N, C-alpha and C positions, 0 to 999 in steps of 0.2 A: 640676470634680472631683466624682465621685459620693460620696454620703454613706457614711461608714465603717460597717462591720458591727459593731454594738454588742457583740454576744456575743463576737465574735472579739477585739476590743481589750480588753474587760473581762477576758477570760481571760488575755491577755498581761500586763495590768497586775497581776493577782492573782499570776501566776507570778513576776513581778519584785518582789513584796512591796509594791506600791503601795497605800496606804490610799485606798479609793475614796469620794469624796464626790460629791454631786449637782453641786456647783459645779465641781469638778475635771473631772468627766465633761462638763459643759456647755462648759467652756473647750476641752477636747480636741475635742469634736464640732464646735464652731464653727470651729476651726482646720482640722480634717481635712476639712471640707466645702467648702473653698475652695482655689483654686490661686493666689490673689492675694498671698500672702505678707504678711498683715496685721501691723500693729503691735499691741502689747499693748492700747493704747487702743481700737483698732478692735474687737478681740475683746471688750474690756470693755463697750463700747457695745452690742454685739450680745447678749451674755450677760445684761446688766443688764435687758433686756426681760423675760426669763423669771425672773431672780433679782434683783429690785430692791435687795436688801440686799448684793449682792456688792460688793467694793471692787476698785479697780485693783490694790492690793497683793496681793489674793488671786489675781488673774490672773497677776501676775508670779511669785508663789510656785508656782502650778500649772505655769507654764512652766519654772521652775527644776527642779522635780521631774521633769517630763516629759523635759527635756534630760538629766538625770542618768541616767535609765533608758533613754535612747536612742530615745525615741518621737518627738521633734521636734528640729529644729535651729534655730539662730539665725543670721541673716544680718545682718551689720553693714554699713551703707552710709552713709557721711558722717554719722556720729553718730546714725543712726536704726536701731534694732534691729527687724528683721522676723522673722517666724517661719514655719516650714514643717513640716507633718506628713508630707510625702512623703519617706519615708526610703529609697525605691528609688534606686539610683544615677542621678543626673542632675546637670546643671550649670545655671548661671544666666546670663542676659543681663540686664544692669542698665542702664536708661536713665538717663543723667546729668541729664536735664532734668526729666522727670516722676517719676522714681524707681521706675517700674514694673519689676518683676522677672518675668522669664519663664523657665520651665523648658525645658531641651532635653536630649536624649540624643544622645551621639555615641560609638558603640562604639570608634572609633579612640582617643579619650581614655582609655577604660577599658583598652584594650589597652596603651596607653603605661604605665599603672601597673604592669601585670604585667611588661612589658619592663624597666622601670627596676628593679623589685624583684629580678628574676633577674640582671640585669647588675651591679647594685651589691651583691648579697647583702644586701639590706635588706628587712626585713619591713614592708611598708606596710600600715597598718590603715585607711587612708582618704585621700581627697584632696578638695580643693575647687577648682573652676574657675569663675571669674566673668569674663565678658567685659563690659566697660563700653563704652558708646557711646550711640547715639540710636535709639529705636524709630521705626517708620515715620511715625507721627503727628508726633512731635517733629522728625523730619528735614524734613517738609513745612513745619512752622511756622518752623523755622530758615532755610529757603531763601527765605522771603518777604522 
């Protein structure tokens, strides 16, 4: 995933009334720079290199604020919270063995939302699709 445009997201944050701190920006940048859906601890370890005084609690607090303003999402899998800064419409493939989460886009699933919405006269504001199974690497390991 390419690094986020700092001016662009700072402008979005300010528009939404978010108080900007260097640590909060570092947390967002670390998350937005990856497509690996890291845990809070993984982001903490990364940001701690630049801000040694940051705490894991600060990372969780930053995530909470960023979720509230719609800049990140949380993916809960088997008791493990992972985070995603990709807010474009997409879905997830979750490996049950290694816990890897992979993004995918399928226009048919997005079309299904609008079809259901109009058929049921229900205003859908979002949906989440997660397919669980085994990634290629884990399939090979399991077949041994």
